[in-house]
Steps between C-alpha positions, in 0.01 A plus 500: 500500500605142566498362854781258580445188705714649778287815514183289501635286784593801711160659433329179613715490814419865577126436460518193724698692761253787496213257541661328799591826672144630453361235734438235234410220741260713704328628186480143365342382825248784513415456132439130563274579794310759297454255212382228738245736658387618156416146395356409839282809554451642151622845607794529259754524782494879475420561864832334589697646208408861582671512845804314364543737205442810712764388750746422220454843340586684822870463413455735202466877515180548300196723541176382659312502169778307325515243780128434452549445125796266556299308760194468278699398192701224668209367702283484187779313318512238776121482521480452124745210507326331794173518306660361183656213693168418665313522170739253335417250773127555444546439128698183572225373733222603261351742753567833326180705475635717219169644378401624844856618564487718186152629583627628834859573401458712185291777667749487787797539266339809347438664838853404606647670192329834562577505874866411434513781244369745760763389754786526251401844373542674833644499850165507680528138617745533788621222731264595784196496270612167354541344845158628608336345192689176559387490863139570411473206265691279738250568781205445265649173382559375855140576601358334188718193538408455868129579486411432136314188403588278207317232311570152626604273222393141526831399348718734698701216642536307178867431457483233236555728199639811666181700439328607816197639319425255226126544534520877478760521224340232283202726419565662158542877520318725253531878499183697568505873569192472719665237717864604476489875564571444875808297401615775265460760776713281726764497225492880461533542875782244521689660211490834679623333819796348315602841367460677835638239738731267304295208628386235258135587537433167669492670837170654392390249234499194725261652760277641225490166316393341828226757566379610155567200274430250780805292416668255731828606660715272283328605178523870593875481563565310175292744292664800666850372426420446132368858467806661662722492184225661292451780752869576539639473145413855389658658808807279466556608139463866598754478783753325277464747212559829687823645638500570876619829644761303695717233338596310813653183353682392185273194496179688443224506233280801553387467861584129522807422716635166382756480780203459735250335268707206374528308830139577591373396157684167530320433827164609359524281189579182694268545796183660358377181333600303812280725714208447264550124518504508880191724512276223368589288803483765773170555686332835426520601866878464493521717188297772672716486811827515300366791297382692807823445698724604213286806426500601868880470519550719193236744626689551826834535319363761259333696782828513690679630191231757426492650848862454605 
């Protein structure tokens, strides 16, 4: 069936109108903030995306289990794009640690796939359970970020070439099972976290990279952000390929709601790499404080929702 130019124009106008009436500017702003934080802190932006998506979904009459799946799917889509955007910047700057990213990311992608499969095949993962899991990892992340110790990089304030960890990243990486099994376990754990919480995995990877791999703060955030797309791709494909119980929008692919995602994705794409650029020039203490304050705010908000 042929589509006339008039029909195409009206369809475009309808889509634009729907976007604007769905809070386009607010979603654009929050997506930009999430992307900025993802690049700055290496946490994928998921801890900001989750409350935004949950609040947005309250306007629809869907079951608790379905709300969790919609929340996870759309948060993972945003987290994936923030990681891709950040990785492109690393490639451009010559800082992409792709071998180590794959070593950690591939086991994580496998664990993510099986946990996502378990969530999709039943209604056991209700909203209350999801919020409890989310809160648990948020508290753990806050404690690790405040009290954890990181390696101090001698070049941490080097701004000449945009690489805050030139000394650390310049050492060639070679895979060794004896040396890399802790990294692989971190990846498996992070992949499970992505599937259960919709976070990018950075909320747990960054503290573990600081403690277990003894990386500097800047290097840990950069490595975490480059692993996020690998961890989340399998879950993203799954959520796109299945048909939800509730079809809540005409602009929908599986569990992905484009009416909400488009403005947030625009913000993520433009601001994730900016956050990563700024991170190389921000003192580690400031990064810890920003991370802790944001986490505490979201923790309080989620607690109020859970017990209201």
